[in-house]
Structure formats: structure tokens, C-alpha cells
C-alpha positions in Angstrom: -9.7 6.4 -7.5 -10.8 2.8 -8.1 -8.6 0.1 -6.7 -8.6 -3.7 -7.4 -7.1 -6.4 -5.3 -6.8 -10.1 -5.7 -5.9 -12.8 -3.2 -5.4 -16.5 -3.8 -3.5 -19.5 -2.3 -0.7 -20.7 -4.6 1.3 -23.8 -4.0 4.7 -22.5 -5.0 7.6 -20.7 -3.3 7.5 -17.0 -2.9 10.6 -16.7 -5.0 9.0 -18.6 -7.9 5.9 -16.4 -7.7 7.9 -13.2 -7.5 9.9 -14.3 -10.6 6.7 -14.8 -12.5 5.2 -11.5 -11.4 8.2 -9.5 -12.4 9.1 -11.1 -15.8 6.9 -9.2 -18.3 7.4 -11.4 -21.3 5.9 -14.4 -19.5 2.5 -12.8 -18.5 0.6 -14.4 -21.4 1.7 -17.9 -20.4 0.0 -17.7 -17.0 -2.5 -14.8 -17.3 -5.2 -15.4 -20.1 -6.4 -11.8 -19.9 -3.0 -10.4 -21.0 -1.7 -10.7 -24.6 1.6 -8.9 -23.9 3.4 -6.7 -21.3 6.2 -4.4 -22.6 8.7 -2.9 -20.3 10.7 -3.8 -17.2 8.7 -4.5 -14.0 10.7 -2.8 -11.3 10.4 0.3 -9.1 9.7 3.6 -10.8 9.2 2.1 -14.3 6.3 2.2 -16.6 5.1 -0.9 -18.4 2.5 -1.2 -21.1 -0.2 -3.9 -20.8 -2.0 -5.2 -23.9 -5.2 -7.1 -23.0 -6.3 -10.2 -24.8 -9.8 -8.9 -25.6 -8.6 -5.7 -27.4 -4.9 -5.8 -28.2 -5.1 -2.4 -29.8 -6.1 -0.8 -26.5 -2.9 -0.9 -24.6 -2.6 0.9 -21.3 0.5 2.2 -19.5 0.9 1.6 -15.8 3.6 2.8 -13.4 5.2 0.5 -10.9 4.6 2.7 -7.8 5.5 0.2 -5.1 8.1 -2.5 -5.4 9.4 -4.3 -2.4 11.1 -7.5 -3.8 9.5 -10.7 -2.6 6.8 -8.9 -0.7 4.7 -6.2 -2.5 4.2 -4.6 -5.8 1.6 -2.0 -7.0 0.9 -0.8 -10.5 -0.9 2.5 -10.9 -2.5 3.6 -14.1 
């Protein structure tokens, strides 16, 4: 299985970042590669991501790890 990981330094509180990462409707406002995310980002849920480059090619991902304020993993 392929995995992707990203790390960056962000000047914001962990609470603010967590709020951004878990609020699906706001993804297009801060992530230019995402046109839309449908669903609720929480443990055990499936969300559907619509990429900007091909909005017709949506892909579902499962939230397989969800430790509020610390870690989140999407698997798809």
C-alpha cells in the first residue's frame, strides 16, 4: 500500500489547526487541490473528496484513525 505524509510548521494553535482539518466544508478555502469534501470528518466515517483538477473523479476515504487534537488518518 502506498502512503503519503506531509509535515510543515504552522504558526497557529493546535486547536485552530484541528478545527480546520476536521471541518469538511472549509477544505477548498485553504487547500487549493480540493474542490469539495462531503461527509463528517470523525472516527469511523467515510468522506468523499473531490479534487480541483477533476471534480468528476471523486474518491471516498475512511477516517481510520482519529485522536482529537493529535492524529488523524484517512485510508482509501
